N, C-alpha and C positions, 0 to 999 in steps of 0.2 A: 557638725562643727569639730567634734573630736578628732575624726578622721582628718580633717584639714590640718589641725594642729599638728598630727603625727607627721604628716608630709612636710610641714614647714620646719619642724624640728630636725628631722632626717636631713633635710636639705641643708640647713645650716651647719649640722655637724660634719658634713662632706664638703663645706667651703664652697658650694655651688647652688645656693637657694633657688635663683630664678631659673636656671638650667634644668635641675632636677624637677621643680615643680612643672615646668613646661612638658617635660618627657612623661610624667606620670599622670598629668591632668588634660593636657592637650593632644593626646595620641591621636592621629588622624584615623578616619574610618576606613575600613578596607575598600579596595577598589571594587565597584559592581562588575560583575561578569559581562564580558563583551558581547554585543549584540550579534557579532558575526565572527565567533571564535575560529571558524575554519578559514576565513577570509576569502570567502566565494562571491562577495559582492551583493549578497542577498541576507535577509534577516533569519537568524535562528529564532524559532517559534515553536517550542514544545506544545503538543496537545494533550489535554486531559480527556477522560471518559466521558464525553458529552453526549454520546448516541449519533453524533454526525458522522460523516463520511470523509474520507480523504483519497485522492488519487495519487498513489504512490509512483513516482517516475524515476527514482534510483535509490538504491540502498548500498550500503558499503560500510567498512571499517576505516576508510581513509578519505581525506577531502577528494582526491582524484577521482574515486567512484561517484562523486556527485556533479563533478565540474561539467560533463556534458549535458546534463540535464538542465543546469542553470543556463548554460550557453543556448539551449534550444527553447526554454520557456521563459527566458528574462525575468522581469519584476513580478510575474504571476506566481513564482515558485518560491517556497519556504523550505527551511529543513529543521529537522529536530534530532535529539539525542534519544533514544528508544528508552533507556533506562529512567529518563525523566519525563516520559510521556505515557499514555495509556498503553497497558499491558495487552495488546492485541496482536494480530497477525501483521507483520510488516513485510514479509518476504515471501516469495514462491518456493525459495530454495529449501527443500526439506532439510538438508544437511546444516543450513546455517539460517534458522527461521527468524532469529532475533540479531539482526546487524546492529552496528553501533549507531549508524546514522541513517536517516531517511530523508530524501528529498520529496516534496508533495505539492500538489494543487488543492486549494480549498482552505478550510473545510466547508463541506456542503450540507445542506438540511435534509437531503433526501439521497437515495441511491441513483435515481434516474439520470441525473445530470452527469455526474461523474462515469457513469457507465456507458452513456452515449458517447462520451469524449473518449473512452477506453477502447471502444470498438471501431476506432479509426486508425489510419496508418500513422499519424502523428504519436499514437499512444500504444504501439504494437510492443507486446511485451511488458507494458505496465500492469498495475494491479490496483484495486479499488479495496480500501480496508473500512471496517465499521469500528468507531471509537468506543467500543464496549469492551469492558475488562474481560479478560479469558477468552475472547473470540479466538477460534482456532484455525478457521478458514478466510482465505481471501474471497471476496464476492465473486459468484459466477453470475455475469452480467446476463447470461441467457435466462436466468431466474428472474431477472429484474425488468428487462425491458419487454414491451409488447410484442407479441409474436407478428404483428403487422408490419414490424420494423426489420424483421428478419429475412435474408434473402432465401430465394429458391436454389437449392443444390441438385446436382444430377450428375451421373456418369458422363464423361466426355467433356464436361464444361471446361473452358480455357482456364488456364492458372491465372489468377488474379490476385495481387497482394492484399487487397482489401478484403474480398470474399475469403481469402485464406484465413484471416482472422477469425471469421464466423466458422469455418471449417475446423480451425484447431480448437476453438471453444466447444464445438459439438463433439469432436474426437476425444477431447479431454474429459467430457462428461462421460462418454462411454467407457473410459479407462476407470473412472471413478465407479462406475456401476459394477464393472467387471473386469479387473485387471488381468484375470487369466484368459478371458476369451478375446479380450481386446487391450493388449499390453502397451505400456507407454511408447514403446518404439514406433507403433503405427500412428502417433500423432505427427502428421506430415504437412498438414495445410492444403492437402489436396483431396478431393472427394473421390475416393477410388474403390476398387472392388471390395475391399476388406472392410471399408466403412460402410458402404452400401449393404453388405451382407451381415453387418452388425445391426443395422437400423431395421433390416427386414423383419425379424421377430417382435420388435417394439411397434412396427407398423401394423403387423397382422393382430397383434393383440388388441390393438385400438380400432380394429376393422377399417384400417387404412391400406389401400392397395400399395404393395411394395413397390418403390421406384423413387422418384424424387422426393427430396425432403421439401415439402412446402409447409404453409402455415399450420396444418393439422399436425404433421409430424414434429414440428418445433413445439408445438403444445403437449403433444405426448411425451417427448423426451423430458420437456420441463416438469410435467407433473410427476413422471417417474423418478427423476433424479433429484430434484431441488430439495425434497425433504431430508436428503441425508447430510447436508451441510449445516455448519454451524457460523452464521454470519448474521 
């Protein structure tokens, strides 16, 4: 009551009682943040650390970096600001691992579903992340999917875009195991002599005849490499 009297006295002293009272008492609430601040035509929905997974389809620091993913995936896609979301790994780019924005599908309750999508042409180059605080690696889907779903690879096989996704996944894991013996520049998407030569010791160690990569070789690679990732 006392504070209201102070307001009325001040208003009367200035000769504008109603106007000053309205200004002090009826100040409008701040506008809520827009649901689509980048004007991409889809919802911004930040993600907390729920332990779920997301399929990251685009990252960047400007709206332009996300527009193509929105055009490709329509109303399935959402986007988030990384600083307001779970502090996990959002980008494969080692030089810029925390972009400002990320467009994604999901969230998913397990890793199998986003990984099955990730290993298709529609998601070539995309990544799966786990919504856990401090996670440092994107998901390696070879570590998640059943080996029965993995293709056979052999020297001389025709270049196929979808098989190339699997070859790149295999080659990337060989880089992670030993970047000196199998450097990054050998990730080509082709199952070539260099890749076969690097797989041979792993096959021999697991009593697998050196040659085509079939289910036992995928399993051996998974068992050897996956323990070194943080996701």
